[in-house]
Legacy VTK file of the C-alpha trace (Angstrom):
# vtk DataFile Version 3.0
C-alpha trace
ASCII
DATASET POLYDATA
POINTS 71 float
5.231 21.430 0.972
2.839 19.430 -1.607
4.268 16.051 -2.673
4.343 15.353 -6.519
2.532 13.575 -8.944
4.152 10.436 -8.653
4.213 10.193 -5.066
0.198 10.624 -5.338
-0.189 7.994 -7.945
1.748 5.631 -5.832
-0.345 6.073 -2.787
-3.649 5.355 -5.060
-1.932 2.436 -6.609
-0.921 0.799 -3.183
-4.613 1.617 -1.769
-6.403 -0.048 -4.469
-3.489 -3.710 -3.828
-4.698 -3.438 -0.570
-8.283 -2.967 -1.271
-8.375 -5.645 -4.015
-6.251 -7.611 -1.984
-6.894 -7.949 1.805
-5.108 -10.996 2.571
-1.839 -10.565 0.535
-1.195 -6.688 1.647
-0.165 -7.429 4.870
2.396 -9.703 4.077
3.975 -7.344 1.455
3.788 -4.731 4.009
5.556 -6.378 6.558
8.197 -7.249 4.134
8.799 -3.655 3.566
8.979 -3.004 7.018
11.354 -5.334 7.756
14.041 -4.606 4.805
14.025 -1.306 6.304
14.823 -2.146 9.990
17.787 -4.494 8.769
18.649 -1.782 6.592
18.877 0.962 9.198
20.937 -2.004 11.786
23.465 -2.387 8.715
23.755 1.225 8.388
24.363 1.555 12.604
26.604 -1.038 12.521
29.015 0.942 10.011
28.891 3.457 11.525
29.841 2.231 14.952
33.262 1.077 13.381
34.194 4.255 12.009
36.270 6.892 14.216
33.789 8.489 16.659
31.122 6.191 15.140
29.734 5.406 18.702
29.223 9.498 19.211
28.060 9.956 15.988
25.038 7.513 16.712
24.339 9.115 20.288
23.791 12.492 17.970
21.734 10.821 15.220
19.229 8.974 17.702
19.271 11.711 20.398
19.452 8.866 23.153
22.311 6.630 24.800
21.497 3.218 23.339
23.828 1.823 21.755
24.612 -1.476 20.221
25.262 -3.942 22.763
28.064 -6.003 20.815
30.951 -4.428 19.882
33.065 -5.754 17.367
LINES 1 72
71 0 1 2 3 4 5 6 7 8 9 10 11 12 13 14 15 16 17 18 19 20 21 22 23 24 25 26 27 28 29 30 31 32 33 34 35 36 37 38 39 40 41 42 43 44 45 46 47 48 49 50 51 52 53 54 55 56 57 58 59 60 61 62 63 64 65 66 67 68 69 70
């Protein structure tokens, strides 16, 4: 599968940002990754509150790890 031109342009821009901002890019990247993790936890918490939500989470994650706080 080949990526589109926009994706490649984004990667090139990010590579230049990393190269030109060695001290700043790690903070930017950390903020992005942290936001992704928070979004996923929000999704799982909302899904957990639906009918059969816990079972759906098990299927999605493929493991029996569930959130310990039930609401």
